[in-house]
C-alpha positions in Angstrom: 44.8 0.6 31.8 41.7 2.3 30.7 41.9 3.6 27.1 39.0 6.0 26.2 40.1 6.2 22.6 39.5 2.4 22.2 36.0 2.9 23.4 35.4 5.6 20.8 36.8 3.4 18.1 34.5 0.5 19.2 31.5 2.8 19.2 32.3 4.1 15.7 32.5 0.6 14.4 29.1 -0.3 16.0 27.6 2.9 14.4 29.0 1.9 11.0 27.6 -1.6 11.4 24.2 -0.3 12.3 24.2 2.1 9.3 25.1 -0.8 7.0 22.3 -3.0 8.4 19.8 -0.1 8.1 20.8 0.5 4.5 20.4 -3.2 3.7 17.0 -3.4 5.4 15.7 -0.3 3.5 16.2 -2.3 0.2 14.1 -5.2 1.4 10.4 -5.2 0.7 7.7 -7.3 2.6 4.2 -7.7 1.4 1.2 -9.1 3.3 -2.2 -9.7 1.8 -5.4 -10.4 3.8 -8.6 -10.5 1.8 -8.8 -7.3 -0.3 -6.1 -5.5 1.7 -2.4 -5.6 0.6 0.3 -3.7 2.5 4.0 -3.4 1.5 6.7 -2.0 3.7 10.5 -2.0 3.7 12.8 -3.6 6.3 13.0 -0.3 8.2 9.2 -0.6 8.9 8.3 2.2 6.5 5.0 1.6 4.8 5.5 1.7 1.0 1.9 1.1 -0.2 -1.6 0.1 0.9 -4.2 -1.1 -1.5 -7.7 -2.0 -0.7 -9.6 -3.9 -3.4 -6.7 -3.1 -5.8 -7.1 0.6 -5.2 -4.2 2.5 -3.5 -5.2 4.2 -0.2 -2.9 7.0 0.9 -4.9 7.8 4.1 -4.5 4.3 5.4 -0.9 4.2 4.4 -0.2 7.4 6.4 -2.2 6.2 9.4 -0.3 2.9 9.5 3.0 4.7 9.1 2.2 7.1 11.9 1.2 4.3 14.4 4.4 2.4 13.5 6.5 5.5 14.2 4.7 6.1 17.5 5.5 2.5 18.6 9.1 2.8 17.5 9.5 6.1 19.5 8.0 4.5 22.6 10.4 1.6 22.3 13.4 3.9 21.8 12.3 5.9 24.9 12.1 2.8 27.0 15.5 1.6 25.8 17.0 5.0 26.6 15.5 4.8 30.1 16.9 1.4 30.6 20.4 2.4 29.4 20.6 5.2 31.9 20.6 2.7 34.7 23.6 0.9 33.2 
């Protein structure tokens, strides 16, 4: 017999798990250095810092953050379209 309340409980557990994973990722930092450029971002793909020649560059930091956000939104849109067909 179909139990809609079980599905709600399962979805709530998945949401809780996703939130726990997101919180853990936000505490992780990743740094890449190539020549004079160093970029640090957290596990949620949020740019924390950009330095060029040892000098922080806020404009580049914002530009990288914006393009990452655009790609994430495009991916989320594609996933939403795919899930409509299921």
